[in-house]
MIFI-473237 format. One record per residue (C-alpha): residue number from 1; y, x, z. Coordinates in nm, 2 decimals. Layout:
BEGIN
@k: NUM	v: Y	u: X	w: Z
...
# end
This chain:
BEGIN
@k: 1	v: 12.65	u: 9.01	w: 9.78
@k: 2	v: 12.52	u: 9.26	w: 10.04
@k: 3	v: 12.23	u: 9.16	w: 10.26
@k: 4	v: 12.37	u: 9.22	w: 10.61
@k: 5	v: 12.15	u: 9.12	w: 10.90
@k: 6	v: 12.10	u: 9.21	w: 11.26
@k: 7	v: 11.84	u: 9.46	w: 11.14
@k: 8	v: 12.08	u: 9.65	w: 10.91
@k: 9	v: 12.34	u: 9.65	w: 11.19
@k: 10	v: 12.11	u: 9.76	w: 11.47
@k: 11	v: 11.94	u: 10.04	w: 11.27
@k: 12	v: 12.25	u: 10.12	w: 11.06
@k: 13	v: 12.06	u: 10.09	w: 10.73
@k: 14	v: 12.18	u: 9.95	w: 10.40
@k: 15	v: 11.90	u: 9.71	w: 10.33
@k: 16	v: 11.69	u: 9.49	w: 10.56
@k: 17	v: 11.36	u: 9.66	w: 10.46
@k: 18	v: 11.12	u: 9.86	w: 10.66
@k: 19	v: 10.81	u: 10.02	w: 10.51
@k: 20	v: 10.48	u: 9.95	w: 10.66
@k: 21	v: 10.31	u: 10.24	w: 10.85
@k: 22	v: 10.00	u: 10.22	w: 10.64
@k: 23	v: 9.74	u: 10.45	w: 10.79
@k: 24	v: 9.73	u: 10.79	w: 10.63
@k: 25	v: 9.88	u: 10.68	w: 10.31
@k: 26	v: 10.23	u: 10.62	w: 10.44
@k: 27	v: 10.32	u: 10.98	w: 10.49
@k: 28	v: 10.64	u: 11.16	w: 10.55
@k: 29	v: 10.74	u: 11.18	w: 10.19
@k: 30	v: 10.72	u: 10.80	w: 10.15
@k: 31	v: 10.89	u: 10.73	w: 10.48
@k: 32	v: 11.18	u: 10.97	w: 10.38
@k: 33	v: 11.21	u: 10.81	w: 10.04
@k: 34	v: 11.24	u: 10.46	w: 10.18
@k: 35	v: 11.51	u: 10.58	w: 10.43
@k: 36	v: 11.69	u: 10.76	w: 10.15
@k: 37	v: 11.68	u: 10.43	w: 9.95
@k: 38	v: 11.86	u: 10.25	w: 10.22
@k: 39	v: 11.57	u: 10.11	w: 10.42
@k: 40	v: 11.38	u: 10.26	w: 10.71
@k: 41	v: 11.06	u: 10.44	w: 10.65
@k: 42	v: 10.77	u: 10.46	w: 10.89
@k: 43	v: 10.49	u: 10.71	w: 10.90
@k: 44	v: 10.14	u: 10.56	w: 10.94
@k: 45	v: 9.95	u: 10.74	w: 11.21
@k: 46	v: 9.63	u: 10.54	w: 11.15
@k: 47	v: 9.35	u: 10.60	w: 11.39
@k: 48	v: 9.52	u: 10.92	w: 11.51
@k: 49	v: 9.51	u: 11.28	w: 11.39
@k: 50	v: 9.76	u: 11.52	w: 11.56
@k: 51	v: 9.76	u: 11.78	w: 11.28
@k: 52	v: 9.82	u: 11.51	w: 11.01
@k: 53	v: 10.10	u: 11.35	w: 11.21
@k: 54	v: 10.28	u: 11.69	w: 11.27
@k: 55	v: 10.24	u: 11.77	w: 10.90
@k: 56	v: 10.39	u: 11.43	w: 10.79
@k: 57	v: 10.68	u: 11.45	w: 11.02
@k: 58	v: 10.75	u: 11.79	w: 10.87
@k: 59	v: 10.72	u: 11.64	w: 10.52
@k: 60	v: 10.99	u: 11.39	w: 10.61
@k: 61	v: 11.23	u: 11.68	w: 10.66
@k: 62	v: 11.56	u: 11.57	w: 10.82
@k: 63	v: 11.52	u: 11.21	w: 10.71
@k: 64	v: 11.56	u: 10.94	w: 10.98
@k: 65	v: 11.21	u: 10.79	w: 11.00
@k: 66	v: 10.98	u: 10.62	w: 11.25
@k: 67	v: 10.61	u: 10.60	w: 11.32
@k: 68	v: 10.34	u: 10.33	w: 11.36
@k: 69	v: 10.02	u: 10.33	w: 11.56
@k: 70	v: 9.71	u: 10.11	w: 11.59
@k: 71	v: 9.75	u: 10.02	w: 11.95
@k: 72	v: 9.39	u: 10.00	w: 12.06
@k: 73	v: 9.32	u: 10.34	w: 11.89
@k: 74	v: 9.63	u: 10.49	w: 12.05
@k: 75	v: 9.49	u: 10.40	w: 12.39
@k: 76	v: 9.21	u: 10.65	w: 12.32
@k: 77	v: 9.45	u: 10.93	w: 12.23
@k: 78	v: 9.77	u: 10.85	w: 12.43
@k: 79	v: 9.90	u: 11.20	w: 12.39
@k: 80	v: 9.98	u: 11.11	w: 12.03
@k: 81	v: 10.26	u: 10.89	w: 12.15
@k: 82	v: 10.42	u: 11.19	w: 12.32
@k: 83	v: 10.38	u: 11.39	w: 11.99
@k: 84	v: 10.56	u: 11.11	w: 11.80
@k: 85	v: 10.83	u: 11.07	w: 12.06
@k: 86	v: 10.90	u: 11.44	w: 12.05
@k: 87	v: 11.02	u: 11.40	w: 11.69
@k: 88	v: 11.29	u: 11.14	w: 11.80
@k: 89	v: 11.16	u: 10.87	w: 11.57
@k: 90	v: 11.40	u: 10.60	w: 11.46
@k: 91	v: 11.15	u: 10.34	w: 11.57
@k: 92	v: 10.80	u: 10.32	w: 11.71
@k: 93	v: 10.57	u: 10.04	w: 11.59
@k: 94	v: 10.26	u: 9.92	w: 11.76
@k: 95	v: 10.01	u: 9.69	w: 11.60
@k: 96	v: 9.68	u: 9.53	w: 11.70
@k: 97	v: 9.67	u: 9.53	w: 12.08
@k: 98	v: 9.87	u: 9.48	w: 12.39
@k: 99	v: 10.19	u: 9.69	w: 12.37
@k: 100	v: 10.25	u: 9.67	w: 12.74
@k: 101	v: 10.09	u: 10.00	w: 12.85
@k: 102	v: 10.31	u: 10.19	w: 12.61
@k: 103	v: 10.63	u: 9.99	w: 12.60
@k: 104	v: 10.80	u: 10.14	w: 12.91
@k: 105	v: 10.76	u: 10.50	w: 12.79
@k: 106	v: 10.89	u: 10.41	w: 12.44
@k: 107	v: 11.19	u: 10.23	w: 12.58
@k: 108	v: 11.27	u: 10.50	w: 12.83
@k: 109	v: 11.28	u: 10.74	w: 12.54
@k: 110	v: 11.55	u: 10.52	w: 12.39
@k: 111	v: 11.34	u: 10.45	w: 12.09
@k: 112	v: 11.34	u: 10.09	w: 11.95
@k: 113	v: 11.00	u: 9.92	w: 12.00
@k: 114	v: 10.86	u: 9.73	w: 11.70
@k: 115	v: 10.55	u: 9.51	w: 11.76
@k: 116	v: 10.35	u: 9.36	w: 11.48
@k: 117	v: 10.19	u: 9.02	w: 11.56
@k: 118	v: 9.95	u: 8.79	w: 11.39
@k: 119	v: 9.97	u: 8.48	w: 11.61
@k: 120	v: 10.23	u: 8.31	w: 11.83
@k: 121	v: 10.04	u: 8.43	w: 12.14
@k: 122	v: 10.08	u: 8.78	w: 12.02
@k: 123	v: 10.45	u: 8.72	w: 11.97
@k: 124	v: 10.48	u: 8.59	w: 12.33
@k: 125	v: 10.31	u: 8.90	w: 12.45
@k: 126	v: 10.53	u: 9.14	w: 12.25
@k: 127	v: 10.85	u: 8.96	w: 12.36
@k: 128	v: 10.74	u: 8.99	w: 12.72
@k: 129	v: 10.68	u: 9.36	w: 12.68
@k: 130	v: 11.04	u: 9.40	w: 12.56
@k: 131	v: 11.00	u: 9.44	w: 12.19
@k: 132	v: 11.32	u: 9.51	w: 12.01
@k: 133	v: 11.17	u: 9.39	w: 11.68
@k: 134	v: 10.87	u: 9.17	w: 11.61
@k: 135	v: 10.69	u: 9.17	w: 11.28
@k: 136	v: 10.52	u: 8.84	w: 11.19
@k: 137	v: 10.23	u: 8.95	w: 10.97
@k: 138	v: 10.06	u: 8.68	w: 10.76
@k: 139	v: 9.70	u: 8.71	w: 10.65
@k: 140	v: 9.82	u: 8.77	w: 10.29
@k: 141	v: 9.90	u: 9.13	w: 10.40
@k: 142	v: 9.68	u: 9.42	w: 10.29
@k: 143	v: 9.49	u: 9.61	w: 10.56
@k: 144	v: 9.41	u: 9.46	w: 10.89
@k: 145	v: 9.55	u: 9.12	w: 11.00
@k: 146	v: 9.47	u: 8.77	w: 11.12
@k: 147	v: 9.45	u: 8.44	w: 10.94
@k: 148	v: 9.79	u: 8.28	w: 10.98
@k: 149	v: 10.01	u: 8.26	w: 10.67
@k: 150	v: 10.35	u: 8.43	w: 10.65
@k: 151	v: 10.52	u: 8.11	w: 10.53
@k: 152	v: 10.44	u: 7.93	w: 10.86
@k: 153	v: 10.41	u: 8.21	w: 11.11
@k: 154	v: 10.75	u: 8.35	w: 11.04
@k: 155	v: 10.96	u: 8.04	w: 11.12
@k: 156	v: 10.74	u: 7.96	w: 11.42
@k: 157	v: 10.79	u: 8.30	w: 11.57
@k: 158	v: 11.17	u: 8.27	w: 11.48
@k: 159	v: 11.19	u: 7.95	w: 11.68
@k: 160	v: 11.01	u: 8.10	w: 11.98
@k: 161	v: 11.23	u: 8.41	w: 11.99
@k: 162	v: 11.55	u: 8.20	w: 11.96
@k: 163	v: 11.47	u: 8.06	w: 12.30
@k: 164	v: 11.26	u: 8.32	w: 12.47
@k: 165	v: 11.41	u: 8.65	w: 12.34
@k: 166	v: 11.72	u: 8.58	w: 12.14
@k: 167	v: 11.81	u: 8.95	w: 12.11
@k: 168	v: 11.47	u: 9.04	w: 11.96
@k: 169	v: 11.48	u: 9.07	w: 11.58
@k: 170	v: 11.22	u: 8.94	w: 11.35
@k: 171	v: 11.06	u: 9.08	w: 11.03
@k: 172	v: 10.83	u: 8.90	w: 10.80
@k: 173	v: 10.53	u: 9.08	w: 10.65
@k: 174	v: 10.24	u: 8.98	w: 10.42
@k: 175	v: 10.27	u: 8.90	w: 10.04
@k: 176	v: 10.62	u: 9.04	w: 10.01
@k: 177	v: 10.66	u: 9.25	w: 9.70
@k: 178	v: 10.98	u: 9.14	w: 9.52
@k: 179	v: 11.32	u: 8.98	w: 9.57
@k: 180	v: 11.17	u: 8.63	w: 9.61
@k: 181	v: 10.98	u: 8.74	w: 9.91
@k: 182	v: 11.28	u: 8.91	w: 10.07
@k: 183	v: 11.50	u: 8.61	w: 10.01
@k: 184	v: 11.24	u: 8.37	w: 10.14
@k: 185	v: 11.19	u: 8.57	w: 10.45
@k: 186	v: 11.56	u: 8.56	w: 10.53
@k: 187	v: 11.57	u: 8.19	w: 10.47
@k: 188	v: 11.27	u: 8.15	w: 10.71
@k: 189	v: 11.47	u: 8.30	w: 10.99
@k: 190	v: 11.37	u: 8.67	w: 10.96
@k: 191	v: 11.62	u: 8.96	w: 10.99
@k: 192	v: 11.43	u: 9.15	w: 10.73
@k: 193	v: 11.09	u: 9.24	w: 10.59
@k: 194	v: 10.81	u: 9.49	w: 10.64
@k: 195	v: 10.67	u: 9.59	w: 10.30
@k: 196	v: 10.33	u: 9.76	w: 10.25
@k: 197	v: 10.13	u: 9.71	w: 9.93
@k: 198	v: 10.43	u: 9.72	w: 9.70
@k: 199	v: 10.52	u: 10.06	w: 9.84
@k: 200	v: 10.16	u: 10.18	w: 9.84
@k: 201	v: 10.19	u: 10.16	w: 9.46
@k: 202	v: 10.47	u: 10.42	w: 9.45
@k: 203	v: 10.52	u: 10.78	w: 9.35
@k: 204	v: 10.56	u: 10.90	w: 9.71
@k: 205	v: 10.26	u: 10.72	w: 9.87
@k: 206	v: 9.95	u: 10.93	w: 9.95
@k: 207	v: 9.71	u: 10.69	w: 9.78
@k: 208	v: 9.47	u: 10.83	w: 9.51
@k: 209	v: 9.57	u: 10.75	w: 9.16
@k: 210	v: 9.25	u: 10.55	w: 9.11
@k: 211	v: 9.34	u: 10.32	w: 9.39
@k: 212	v: 9.68	u: 10.25	w: 9.26
@k: 213	v: 9.55	u: 10.18	w: 8.91
@k: 214	v: 9.30	u: 9.93	w: 9.06
@k: 215	v: 9.58	u: 9.76	w: 9.25
@k: 216	v: 9.79	u: 9.73	w: 8.93
@k: 217	v: 9.49	u: 9.59	w: 8.74
@k: 218	v: 9.42	u: 9.33	w: 9.01
@k: 219	v: 9.57	u: 8.99	w: 9.08
@k: 220	v: 9.60	u: 8.82	w: 9.42
@k: 221	v: 9.26	u: 8.65	w: 9.37
@k: 222	v: 9.10	u: 8.99	w: 9.36
@k: 223	v: 9.14	u: 9.05	w: 9.74
@k: 224	v: 8.93	u: 8.94	w: 10.03
@k: 225	v: 8.94	u: 8.96	w: 10.41
@k: 226	v: 8.63	u: 9.15	w: 10.51
@k: 227	v: 8.47	u: 9.36	w: 10.78
@k: 228	v: 8.26	u: 9.57	w: 10.54
@k: 229	v: 8.50	u: 9.87	w: 10.53
@k: 230	v: 8.52	u: 9.89	w: 10.91
@k: 231	v: 8.15	u: 9.85	w: 10.96
@k: 232	v: 8.06	u: 10.13	w: 10.72
@k: 233	v: 8.33	u: 10.36	w: 10.86
@k: 234	v: 8.21	u: 10.29	w: 11.22
@k: 235	v: 8.54	u: 10.15	w: 11.34
@k: 236	v: 8.49	u: 9.89	w: 11.61
@k: 237	v: 8.79	u: 9.66	w: 11.56
@k: 238	v: 8.87	u: 9.39	w: 11.83
@k: 239	v: 8.77	u: 9.03	w: 11.75
@k: 240	v: 9.01	u: 8.83	w: 11.54
@k: 241	v: 9.10	u: 9.11	w: 11.30
@k: 242	v: 8.95	u: 9.18	w: 10.95
@k: 243	v: 9.08	u: 9.39	w: 10.67
@k: 244	v: 9.22	u: 9.26	w: 10.34
@k: 245	v: 9.10	u: 9.47	w: 10.05
@k: 246	v: 9.03	u: 9.46	w: 9.68
@k: 247	v: 8.70	u: 9.31	w: 9.58
@k: 248	v: 8.56	u: 9.64	w: 9.46
@k: 249	v: 8.19	u: 9.68	w: 9.37
@k: 250	v: 8.13	u: 9.84	w: 9.71
@k: 251	v: 8.29	u: 9.55	w: 9.90
@k: 252	v: 8.11	u: 9.29	w: 9.69
@k: 253	v: 7.78	u: 9.46	w: 9.75
@k: 254	v: 7.81	u: 9.43	w: 10.13
@k: 255	v: 8.05	u: 9.14	w: 10.21
@k: 256	v: 7.84	u: 8.88	w: 10.39
@k: 257	v: 7.57	u: 9.14	w: 10.46
@k: 258	v: 7.75	u: 9.35	w: 10.71
@k: 259	v: 7.48	u: 9.32	w: 10.97
@k: 260	v: 7.25	u: 9.52	w: 10.74
@k: 261	v: 7.48	u: 9.81	w: 10.79
@k: 262	v: 7.37	u: 9.83	w: 11.15
@k: 263	v: 7.05	u: 10.00	w: 11.04
@k: 264	v: 7.12	u: 10.37	w: 11.08
@k: 265	v: 6.96	u: 10.48	w: 10.75
@k: 266	v: 7.13	u: 10.21	w: 10.55
@k: 267	v: 7.47	u: 10.28	w: 10.72
@k: 268	v: 7.43	u: 10.66	w: 10.66
@k: 269	v: 7.36	u: 10.62	w: 10.29
@k: 270	v: 7.64	u: 10.37	w: 10.23
@k: 271	v: 7.89	u: 10.58	w: 10.44
@k: 272	v: 7.81	u: 10.87	w: 10.21
@k: 273	v: 7.86	u: 10.65	w: 9.90
@k: 274	v: 8.19	u: 10.52	w: 10.05
@k: 275	v: 8.34	u: 10.86	w: 10.15
@k: 276	v: 8.23	u: 11.04	w: 9.83
@k: 277	v: 8.40	u: 10.77	w: 9.62
@k: 278	v: 8.71	u: 10.77	w: 9.85
@k: 279	v: 8.76	u: 11.14	w: 9.82
@k: 280	v: 8.71	u: 11.12	w: 9.44
@k: 281	v: 8.96	u: 10.82	w: 9.41
@k: 282	v: 8.68	u: 10.60	w: 9.27
@k: 283	v: 8.81	u: 10.26	w: 9.37
@k: 284	v: 8.50	u: 10.06	w: 9.27
@k: 285	v: 8.26	u: 10.25	w: 9.49
@k: 286	v: 8.47	u: 10.25	w: 9.81
@k: 287	v: 8.72	u: 10.03	w: 9.99
@k: 288	v: 9.09	u: 9.98	w: 9.89
@k: 289	v: 9.30	u: 9.80	w: 10.14
@k: 290	v: 9.56	u: 9.59	w: 9.96
@k: 291	v: 9.73	u: 9.25	w: 10.00
@k: 292	v: 9.76	u: 8.95	w: 9.79
@k: 293	v: 10.09	u: 9.09	w: 9.66
@k: 294	v: 9.89	u: 9.30	w: 9.41
@k: 295	v: 9.94	u: 9.01	w: 9.17
@k: 296	v: 10.31	u: 9.10	w: 9.17
@k: 297	v: 10.26	u: 9.47	w: 9.13
@k: 298	v: 10.26	u: 9.60	w: 8.77
@k: 299	v: 10.37	u: 9.96	w: 8.80
@k: 300	v: 10.40	u: 10.25	w: 9.04
@k: 301	v: 10.76	u: 10.38	w: 9.02
@k: 302	v: 10.95	u: 10.56	w: 9.29
@k: 303	v: 11.02	u: 10.40	w: 9.63
@k: 304	v: 11.39	u: 10.40	w: 9.55
@k: 305	v: 11.34	u: 10.20	w: 9.23
@k: 306	v: 11.12	u: 9.95	w: 9.41
@k: 307	v: 11.37	u: 9.89	w: 9.69
@k: 308	v: 11.66	u: 9.87	w: 9.45
@k: 309	v: 11.49	u: 9.61	w: 9.24
@k: 310	v: 11.38	u: 9.40	w: 9.54
@k: 311	v: 11.73	u: 9.40	w: 9.69
@k: 312	v: 11.90	u: 9.32	w: 9.36
@k: 313	v: 11.67	u: 9.02	w: 9.30
@k: 314	v: 11.71	u: 8.89	w: 9.65
@k: 315	v: 12.09	u: 8.92	w: 9.63
@k: 316	v: 12.10	u: 8.74	w: 9.30
@k: 317	v: 11.88	u: 8.46	w: 9.44
@k: 318	v: 12.07	u: 8.42	w: 9.76
@k: 319	v: 12.40	u: 8.42	w: 9.58
@k: 320	v: 12.28	u: 8.17	w: 9.32
@k: 321	v: 12.35	u: 8.41	w: 9.04
@k: 322	v: 12.02	u: 8.37	w: 8.87
@k: 323	v: 11.69	u: 8.18	w: 8.88
@k: 324	v: 11.50	u: 8.51	w: 8.87
@k: 325	v: 11.25	u: 8.58	w: 8.60
@k: 326	v: 10.98	u: 8.83	w: 8.69
# end
């Protein structure tokens, strides 16, 4: 059976899968590979770097891809939105902040607006701003997020949209790495899924090999929501958000002691430790954002193989053709 939803119809894609715009690791090559595999790939603009963004749009070639921004960071560099829109993206995704100030420009450009939310209040705000797609992100997700679980947040947002914004589509995100997750999301009322960690462990992602190896070696118990990584990097995230990452040696050393990193000398020394290890791909001495789905990740093949396997498993489950054995 083919998985046809409002998402596949609206975006004219084969599979109801969008790749998460993971900051600076979801580049043009990964986005293009996801699109080529029948989904829709998004470039992750992170905290904003114009040269990087231009380079990754170029790396995507002629592939139909979109782009995602951290909303509160974009507010400090609004010109980056114009840069992205100049590339006629297939979608523009905003996460972690009020999409209202940017929504009108995005929609005037004729670009579908995707808003990622972590609470029902966020969903109401996104729907009011005119979002075409809302992503219900559970706390299982890697990187930044809230505390709600995907299993309950998704149907609750689905129920709200059915009344308040019936034309707005819904994606589920957080903990989805195989066909079981995709099938479950569709049964919960979503039109598709946003996948991050599973695609981070792929040939095309810009993640260091050491980070990918650490993800493959980990299980879901080996992740934690923490503010350590943001504190040492000097990123002042709004209240209510923390980052899910692997429990590396660096994270374990400082989780629960974040306030000590306010001391300039301590912060400087640990920032040096963090960035040296990051650039060397030494996962244990830095921070590696990854979700609870790492327990379902056992290899790092191409994005096309990942998507094909997820879709086949989901189709089998939803058609009753198998009980699925991992």
